[in-house]
N, C-alpha and C positions, 0 to 999 in steps of 0.2 A: 872142877866143873860141877856146877849144882844142876840138880835134876829139874826138868821142865816142870812147871806150875801144873796142878791136876786140871784134866778137862773131863767134864761128865757130859753124859749124854742120856736122855730120857727116850729110851729106843723100843720100837715094836719091831721084832725079828721078821715078821709078816709083811712089812712095809718095804718096798723097794727105795723109795726116798731116804728112809731111815737107814737101810742097809749101805746104799751108797755114801750116805753121809759118814757112818760109822767107817767105811773102808777108806774115806778120805783122811779122815782122821789118822788112822793106822798108816797111811801112806805117807803122812808127816813124821812118822816115827814115834807116835804117842798112843801109848795104849790106855784109853779112856776108862774111867768108872763107867760102868753100863747099867743103867737104871730101867729094867723092864717095867714100865709104868703101869702096864696092865696087871703084873702079878703084885708089884709092891707100888701102889699109886702114891704119890706125894702128899703130903698134908695140904690142906687148903690154902693155909699161908704161903708155903713154898709155890703152890701154882699162881696164886695172885702176884707174888713177888718176881716170879720168872716172866709173867705177862709183862708187867710193869718195866722190868728190866730190860725186856726186848722192845720196849716201845709199842706195845699192842694194846688193843682194846680187849676185854674179856671176849666180846662177841667175834673178834678176829682171829681169836684163839681157839675158837670151837672148830671141831670137826664135823663136817655134815656127812659125807660120803660113807657109807657102811656103817653108820651108827644110829642110835634111836633118835637123832636130831628131830626129824619131821614129826614122828609118832609122838614125841614128848612137847610139840609145838613151840620149839625154842627159836622159830623165825617171827615169833610175836615181837614186835619192836617195843613194845611196852614192858618187857622183861627187864628187871634191874640186872646189874653186874652179879649182885649177889644171889639171885636166883639162877643166873647163868653158871655161877661157880657151884652151888648146891649142886645143879645137874652134873657138872664135871665130877663131882666128889661121888655122887651115886653112880655114874656111868664113866669111868676114866677113858673110854675109848673115845669120848667127846674131847678130850685134850689133843689138840693138833700135836703133830710130831713131825720130826724130832726137834725137841728144844736141845740146845748145845750151850754149855757154861764152861768159858775159859777166863783166864786172867784179863782178856781184851773185850769180854763182854759176853752178853747172852743173845741167842738167836734163835728163832724159830726157822730152821734151814729147809725152807721150801721155796725154791728149789734147793737141792742137796748142796750145790756150789755156794751157798750163802755161807757154810762153815769155813770157807777159805778166808772170809774177811776177818774172823776171829781167831784164827788159829795162831799159838804164840810162836811157831817154827813153820818154815817153807814146805812144800811137797818135796819128797826126796826122788821121785821119780815121775814117769808117766802115768795117767790115770784115766781110764775109761769106765764110764757108767754101764750099768747092767744092759742098757739099752742100746750100747755101742757109740753113745755120744762122747768124743775125747773132750775131756775136761783140761788134762794138764798133758804138756807135750813131753818128748824124751828128754828135754832139758829142765823140766821141773816148772815151766813156765805155764801160767793160766792160759787158756785159749778163749774161755767164753767170760 
């Protein structure tokens, strides 16, 4: 039996969505590589590659809430992707989270259950999000 391919999460432990996503990865029996991207920010090329692999635009990968987004004027539609990436490098909190990388793809897991689409193995049992929403039933089947 071979070990499952590695799964990586760009994680912010202060974020409920990120915590729920990590918990669903673990509920599948996977211990992922956890990158606390605020303490160890990914390189610019990694961020750009993750955004592209997830099928997003740079602007769609920007986090607005709880960040300097407004103060930096990042809502200006004239700003280029390069300028937005520069802001993300200067302020990693602007990188929306959590990004999850698996052999089946890359996703920005908002909502957290988007991770279920790219996990290489099924859930091992029931799962309820921190807010009480049931995502996986007792037979390991997705509800939402």
